[in-house]
C-alpha positions as CSV (number, residue, x, y, z in Angstrom):
1,M,-19.4,-37.9,-30.3
2,T,-16.7,-36.0,-31.9
3,D,-13.1,-37.6,-31.1
4,S,-12.0,-34.2,-29.9
5,A,-15.4,-34.0,-27.4
6,K,-14.6,-38.3,-26.2
7,D,-10.8,-36.8,-25.2
8,F,-12.2,-33.5,-23.7
9,G,-14.6,-36.2,-21.8
10,A,-12.7,-38.8,-20.6
11,R,-9.9,-35.4,-19.4
12,Q,-13.1,-34.6,-17.0
13,A,-13.6,-38.5,-16.1
14,A,-9.9,-38.6,-15.5
15,R,-9.7,-35.4,-12.8
16,A,-13.5,-36.8,-11.6
17,I,-11.6,-39.9,-10.7
18,D,-8.6,-37.8,-9.0
19,A,-10.7,-35.9,-6.9
20,L,-12.9,-39.4,-5.7
21,R,-9.6,-40.6,-4.6
22,R,-8.7,-37.2,-2.6
23,G,-11.4,-37.1,-1.0
24,W,-12.7,-34.3,-2.6
25,A,-16.7,-33.5,-3.9
26,F,-17.5,-33.6,-7.6
27,R,-20.5,-34.2,-10.2
28,V,-21.7,-36.3,-11.9
29,L,-24.5,-35.5,-14.7
30,G,-26.2,-38.2,-16.3
31,N,-29.6,-38.7,-18.0
32,D,-31.8,-38.1,-16.2
33,G,-30.4,-36.2,-13.1
34,A,-27.0,-35.1,-11.9
35,L,-25.5,-35.7,-8.1
36,D,-22.9,-34.5,-6.0
37,L,-20.7,-36.6,-4.6
38,L,-17.8,-37.5,-1.8
39,A,-16.4,-40.8,-1.7
40,V,-17.1,-43.0,1.9
41,E,-13.5,-44.1,1.7
42,S,-11.6,-41.5,0.8
43,A,-13.5,-38.6,3.0
44,R,-12.7,-36.6,6.1
45,D,-15.5,-35.1,8.6
46,A,-14.2,-31.5,7.8
47,A,-15.0,-32.2,4.4
48,L,-18.8,-33.9,4.5
49,T,-19.5,-31.2,6.9
50,E,-18.9,-28.8,3.8
51,F,-20.7,-31.1,1.8
52,G,-23.7,-31.0,4.0
53,A,-25.5,-34.1,2.9
54,T,-25.9,-37.6,5.0
55,D,-27.5,-39.8,2.6
56,I,-25.5,-42.7,1.4
57,L,-25.2,-43.5,-2.2
58,L,-24.5,-47.8,-1.8
59,S,-23.6,-50.3,-5.1
60,G,-26.9,-52.8,-5.9
61,E,-24.4,-56.0,-4.2
62,R,-23.8,-54.2,-1.0
63,A,-28.0,-53.5,-0.8
64,V,-28.4,-57.0,-1.3
65,T,-25.5,-58.1,2.2
66,L,-28.0,-55.5,3.7
67,K,-31.2,-57.2,3.3
68,L,-32.7,-53.8,1.8
69,T,-33.8,-54.6,-1.9
70,N,-37.5,-55.6,0.2
71,Q,-38.0,-51.6,0.3
72,R,-39.2,-50.4,-3.4
73,A,-36.8,-47.8,-3.8
74,A,-34.4,-50.5,-3.7
75,A,-36.3,-53.5,-5.6
76,A,-34.6,-52.8,-9.1
77,P,-31.2,-53.7,-9.7
78,G,-28.6,-50.6,-9.6
79,P,-27.7,-48.4,-7.0
80,V,-29.4,-48.1,-3.5
81,R,-29.8,-44.6,-1.6
82,L,-29.8,-44.2,1.8
83,E,-32.1,-41.1,3.4
84,K,-29.9,-39.6,6.1
85,A,-28.3,-43.0,6.8
86,A,-25.0,-41.2,8.5
87,H,-23.5,-37.8,10.1
88,D,-20.1,-38.6,10.3
89,V,-17.3,-40.7,8.1
90,A,-16.9,-43.0,10.5
91,A,-20.6,-44.0,10.8
92,A,-20.9,-44.4,6.5
93,L,-18.2,-46.5,6.6
94,A,-19.1,-49.5,9.5
95,I,-22.4,-49.4,6.6
96,A,-20.0,-49.7,4.1
97,D,-17.2,-51.6,4.4
98,P,-17.8,-55.2,5.2
99,A,-14.7,-55.8,7.1
100,L,-16.6,-53.8,9.9
101,D,-19.9,-56.1,9.6
102,L,-19.0,-57.7,12.5
103,A,-18.5,-54.7,15.4
104,N,-21.4,-53.3,13.6
105,P,-24.0,-56.0,13.5
106,L,-26.7,-53.9,14.3
107,K,-27.1,-51.8,11.2
108,G,-29.9,-49.3,9.7
109,P,-33.1,-49.1,10.5
110,F,-32.6,-47.6,6.7
111,R,-35.0,-46.2,4.7
112,T,-34.2,-46.1,0.8
113,V,-34.9,-42.8,-1.7
114,A,-34.8,-42.5,-5.2
115,T,-31.3,-41.8,-6.3
116,G,-31.9,-38.7,-7.6
117,G,-30.6,-39.8,-11.1
118,D,-30.0,-43.5,-11.7
119,S,-27.6,-43.2,-14.6
120,A,-25.4,-40.6,-12.6
121,A,-25.3,-42.8,-10.1
122,E,-24.4,-46.4,-11.8
123,A,-20.7,-44.2,-13.3
124,A,-19.7,-43.7,-9.5
125,M,-20.2,-47.0,-9.1
126,T,-17.7,-47.8,-12.3
127,M,-15.6,-44.5,-10.9
128,A,-15.0,-46.2,-7.7
129,R,-14.2,-49.6,-9.1
130,H,-11.8,-48.2,-11.4
131,A,-10.1,-45.9,-8.6
132,G,-10.0,-49.1,-6.6
133,L,-12.8,-47.9,-3.6
134,L,-15.3,-49.4,-1.8
135,P,-18.6,-48.2,-4.2
136,A,-20.0,-45.8,-1.7
137,F,-20.8,-42.4,-1.5
138,F,-21.9,-39.7,0.3
139,V,-24.2,-37.8,-1.7
140,R,-26.9,-35.1,-2.9
141,E,-28.5,-33.4,-5.7
142,A,-26.4,-31.0,-7.7
143,A,-26.3,-27.7,-6.2
144,G,-24.5,-24.6,-7.2
145,E,-21.5,-24.8,-9.2
146,A,-18.9,-27.8,-8.9
147,E,-15.1,-27.6,-9.3
148,T,-15.1,-31.1,-10.6
149,F,-17.3,-32.5,-12.6
150,C,-18.1,-35.0,-15.4
151,T,-20.9,-36.6,-17.6
152,A,-21.8,-40.2,-17.3
153,D,-20.9,-40.4,-20.9
154,D,-17.7,-38.9,-19.8
155,V,-16.4,-42.1,-17.8
156,A,-17.6,-44.5,-20.8
157,S,-15.2,-42.4,-22.8
158,L,-12.2,-42.5,-20.6
159,L,-12.9,-46.5,-20.7
160,D,-13.2,-47.0,-24.1
161,P,-10.4,-49.4,-25.6
162,A,-10.2,-48.0,-28.3
163,R,-8.0,-44.7,-26.8
164,L,-5.3,-47.2,-26.1
165,E,-2.3,-47.9,-28.5
166,I,0.8,-49.5,-28.4
167,A,3.4,-47.1,-26.6
168,A,6.5,-49.3,-27.1
169,R,8.1,-51.9,-27.6
170,A,11.3,-54.0,-27.1
171,R,13.3,-57.9,-27.7
172,L,12.9,-59.0,-23.8
173,P,14.6,-62.6,-23.3
174,V,12.5,-64.8,-20.7
175,A,13.3,-68.0,-18.9
176,A,10.3,-69.4,-20.9
177,S,11.7,-68.2,-24.4
178,E,14.8,-66.0,-25.5
179,S,13.3,-64.6,-28.3
180,A,10.5,-62.6,-26.7
181,E,9.3,-59.1,-27.1
182,I,7.4,-57.4,-24.6
183,I,4.7,-54.6,-25.7
184,A,3.4,-52.2,-23.9
185,F,-0.8,-50.5,-24.2
186,R,-1.2,-47.1,-23.2
187,S,-4.6,-45.0,-23.0
188,P,-4.3,-40.9,-22.4
189,E,-5.6,-41.0,-18.8
190,E,-4.7,-44.0,-18.0
191,A,-1.9,-44.6,-15.0
192,S,-1.8,-48.2,-15.8
193,D,0.0,-49.7,-18.7
194,H,-0.5,-53.5,-20.4
195,V,1.8,-55.4,-21.7
196,A,1.9,-58.5,-24.4
197,L,4.7,-60.9,-24.3
198,V,4.5,-62.4,-27.9
199,I,6.9,-65.3,-27.3
200,G,8.3,-67.6,-30.6
201,Q,8.3,-66.3,-34.2
202,R,4.5,-65.2,-36.0
203,D,3.5,-67.6,-38.8
204,G,0.0,-68.1,-40.5
205,N,-1.1,-70.4,-37.7
206,P,-3.3,-68.9,-34.5
207,P,-1.0,-68.3,-31.8
208,V,-1.6,-69.7,-28.3
209,V,-3.0,-66.6,-26.2
210,R,-3.6,-66.4,-22.1
211,L,-5.1,-63.6,-20.8
212,H,-3.7,-62.8,-17.2
213,S,-4.9,-60.5,-15.3
214,E,-2.2,-58.9,-12.8
215,C,-2.2,-61.0,-9.1
216,L,0.5,-59.1,-7.5
217,T,-0.4,-61.3,-4.5
218,G,0.2,-65.1,-6.7
219,D,2.6,-63.3,-10.1
220,V,5.4,-61.6,-7.5
221,L,4.8,-62.8,-4.0
222,G,4.1,-66.7,-4.6
223,S,0.6,-66.4,-2.6
224,L,-0.5,-70.0,-2.7
225,K,-4.2,-68.8,-1.7
226,C,-4.6,-68.6,-6.3
227,D,-3.5,-70.8,-8.7
228,C,-2.5,-67.2,-11.0
229,G,1.3,-67.4,-10.6
230,P,2.2,-71.6,-11.4
231,Q,-1.1,-70.3,-14.2
232,L,1.3,-67.8,-15.9
233,H,4.8,-69.9,-15.8
234,A,2.6,-73.0,-17.1
235,A,1.2,-70.7,-20.3
236,L,4.8,-69.0,-21.2
237,H,6.1,-72.6,-21.6
238,A,3.6,-73.8,-23.1
239,M,3.9,-70.8,-25.4
240,S,7.4,-71.8,-25.9
241,D,6.1,-75.5,-27.0
242,A,3.9,-73.9,-29.6
243,P,5.3,-72.3,-32.9
244,W,4.1,-69.1,-31.4
245,G,2.4,-67.5,-28.2
246,V,1.1,-63.9,-26.8
247,L,1.0,-63.4,-23.8
248,L,-1.8,-60.4,-22.8
249,Y,-1.1,-59.2,-19.5
250,L,-4.2,-57.3,-18.2
251,R,-3.7,-54.9,-15.1
252,Q,-6.9,-55.6,-13.6
253,E,-6.0,-56.7,-10.8
254,G,-8.6,-58.6,-8.1
255,R,-11.2,-59.6,-11.2
256,G,-11.5,-55.7,-11.6
257,I,-11.6,-54.4,-8.3
258,G,-8.0,-53.1,-7.3
259,L,-5.4,-54.6,-4.9
260,V,-7.0,-53.3,-1.9
261,N,-10.0,-54.5,-2.4
262,K,-8.9,-57.7,-3.1
263,L,-7.0,-57.9,0.5
264,R,-10.2,-56.9,1.5
265,A,-12.0,-59.6,0.3
266,Y,-9.5,-62.0,1.6
267,A,-10.1,-61.0,4.3
268,L,-13.9,-61.5,4.2
269,Q,-12.5,-65.0,2.8
270,D,-10.7,-65.9,6.6
271,Q,-14.1,-65.4,7.6
272,G,-15.4,-68.9,5.9
273,Y,-16.7,-66.4,2.5
274,D,-16.4,-67.9,-1.1
275,T,-14.6,-66.1,-3.5
276,V,-17.9,-64.7,-4.8
277,D,-19.6,-64.0,-1.8
278,A,-16.2,-61.5,-0.4
279,N,-16.9,-59.6,-4.1
280,L,-20.6,-59.0,-3.4
281,R,-20.3,-58.2,0.2
282,L,-17.9,-55.4,-1.0
283,G,-20.3,-54.1,-3.4
284,F,-19.1,-55.2,-6.5
285,P,-19.8,-57.5,-9.0
286,V,-18.4,-60.9,-9.3
287,E,-16.4,-60.2,-12.5
288,A,-15.3,-56.9,-12.6
289,R,-12.6,-57.1,-16.0
290,D,-12.8,-55.6,-18.9
291,F,-12.1,-58.4,-21.6
292,A,-12.2,-55.5,-24.4
293,I,-9.4,-54.2,-22.9
294,A,-8.2,-57.9,-24.4
295,G,-9.8,-57.9,-28.1
296,R,-8.1,-54.4,-28.6
297,M,-4.7,-55.3,-27.7
298,L,-5.3,-58.7,-30.1
299,E,-6.2,-55.6,-32.9
300,L,-3.6,-53.9,-32.6
301,L,-0.8,-56.9,-32.8
302,N,-3.1,-57.8,-35.5
303,V,-3.9,-60.7,-34.3
304,P,-7.4,-61.9,-35.3
305,R,-7.3,-65.9,-34.5
306,I,-6.5,-67.1,-32.2
307,R,-6.6,-70.4,-29.8
308,L,-6.9,-69.4,-26.2
309,M,-5.5,-71.1,-23.2
310,T,-8.5,-70.8,-20.3
311,N,-10.6,-72.7,-18.2
312,N,-12.6,-70.2,-18.2
313,P,-15.3,-70.5,-20.9
314,E,-16.6,-66.7,-20.5
315,K,-12.6,-65.7,-21.6
316,V,-14.1,-67.4,-25.1
317,A,-17.5,-65.5,-25.1
318,R,-15.7,-62.6,-24.7
319,L,-13.5,-62.3,-26.9
320,E,-15.7,-63.6,-29.8
321,K,-18.0,-60.8,-29.1
322,E,-14.9,-58.3,-29.3
323,G,-14.7,-59.9,-32.8
324,V,-11.5,-62.6,-32.1
325,E,-12.4,-66.0,-33.5
326,V,-11.2,-68.4,-30.9
327,V,-10.2,-71.6,-32.9
328,E,-9.5,-73.6,-30.0
329,R,-9.8,-73.9,-26.2
330,L,-6.8,-74.8,-24.4
331,P,-7.7,-76.5,-20.3
332,L,-4.6,-75.2,-18.7
333,A,-4.1,-78.2,-15.5
334,L,-2.3,-77.9,-12.4
335,P,-2.4,-79.4,-9.2
336,T,-3.6,-77.5,-5.6
337,N,-2.7,-77.3,-2.2
338,K,-4.2,-77.1,0.5
339,F,-4.6,-73.2,0.8
340,N,-6.1,-72.9,-2.8
341,E,-8.5,-75.7,-3.0
342,Q,-11.7,-73.7,-2.4
343,Y,-10.7,-71.2,-4.9
344,L,-11.0,-73.1,-7.4
345,S,-13.9,-75.0,-5.7
346,T,-15.3,-71.8,-6.3
347,K,-14.2,-71.1,-10.0
348,R,-16.1,-74.8,-11.2
349,D,-18.9,-74.8,-9.3
350,R,-19.8,-70.6,-9.3
351,T,-17.9,-69.1,-12.2
352,G,-18.2,-71.4,-14.5
353,H,-14.8,-72.9,-14.9
354,Q,-14.2,-76.1,-16.7
355,L,-10.8,-77.8,-17.7
């Protein structure tokens, strides 16, 4: 695909995601079929009546929670389509939103059928996560003209980290270092800008690097449910003690599922689910962040070799996959509190974090 074609495709995908958020119908074309879709969370009954379809498309993770994978059409990993599952938005939300599971314990029985376009269905799930909405859609096979449409390849173009470029930079004295520089990165269709903070004076040695995913509750509000805020500030001070360092602040709240869905996960944790199971019940993968973005940011900063400050060996593997040489992993140990002990134990026992 040429650069101009990728630009056009990314714009098409951005328009479709905007339609998704607004509760409008849109079409996704894949290599094995085309689907018309209406996001359950943002839909209204009047729009559903006009849409005229009552099948529901769910993520494979949500299908597991609903115990649908024993049916042949839902046995393979990936999105699952429920035939004639809900005739109004409220009934569809009861299926899609795990916060409503206790109020609606008896769901179904459901009959699963072929999605009608697996690649289009997968792209739709990616779009929902990108929009910060529940991964659930009213769905029908494509029919007639579509006002808003994109292809599965368009979605991939929109999320291509190669589209990221440096937008602005400025000196920014911070508490950890008076000689810091802040650099903002932007891609054309994205609303969120990623940021790097370079601390100290660049030299020939690999910098200490910290990948920090945005956490409004921890970084800004001082949440005790996670260790994000303390990790952020400890990393900045560790960089100030090194010759130099780079903080990559990635706008990927809630491990990539968005702020609203992260708060939904918090509510599920209050019901007794751990971080991993809460994400899965919501219908999302355990890890939805895109670390290729970090690789692109380091490329634009001309930083090919790093000392990575992380307790997550998966970050090392993901960055090395992007061509970044990680010469050393530096653990980041901090004290726990009674509110985040289970969260940190889950990271250690279920997602492979280690000191």
